[in-house]
N, C-alpha and C positions, 0 to 999 in steps of 0.2 A: 772382637768388634773393632772397627777402624774409625778414627776421627778424621773428618775432612776429606773424604774421597772426592775425586774430581776427574773430569774428562776435558782434555784440551785439544782443540782442532787448530792446527797451524794455519794461519791466514793465507799463505801463498801456496804451500804444498798440499794442503788439505789432509795431511797425515794426522791421525788421531792418536793421542797419547792418553793412557789411562793410568792413574795413580790411586792406589788404595788408601794412601794417607798413613798417618802414624797410628799406633795402637791407642785405643781409648784409655787404657790403663796408664800408658806413658803420659798422655795428655793430662789426665787427672793428677798424676804425681807431680807434673810440672806446675800445675795450678796450686797444688798444696804447698809445694816448695816456695812459691812466690808468697803465699800467705804466711808461712812460717817466718820468712825473713822480713816481710813487710811489718809484721807485728813486733819484731825485735826478739822473737822467741828463739834465740840461738841455743840449740841443744848443747849440753856439756859433752864434749868429746870431739871426735874427728868428723870430717864432712861425710864420711861413710854412714855414720849414725843418722845424720840429717836426711840423707837419701833413703835410708831404711824407713825412717819415720814418714817421709813423703809417700813411699810406696805402700806403707801400712794404711795410710789414709786413703790412698787410691783403691786399695783392695776393699776397704769398707764401702767406698762409693760404688764399686762394681757390684758388691754383694747387695747393696740397697736397690740397685737397678733391677736385680732379679726378683727381689721380694716385693717391691711396690709396683703394681701394674701401671702402665702408661695411662695418663688421663687425657 
């Protein structure tokens, strides 16, 4: 699933460009990463561990989207 898909029509040429946007999982991971650093919860270890943690959170968010029906 993609986050922020959009279509843009150039004002003078009329050419339409379509972008699927970024993966929703990547967007969730970026949001989780911001939260981790905003709270000052700096994981012990290298930055790779922080990225892994952010994607683990994103994976749980994606899992919840499948389990909970849209309201």
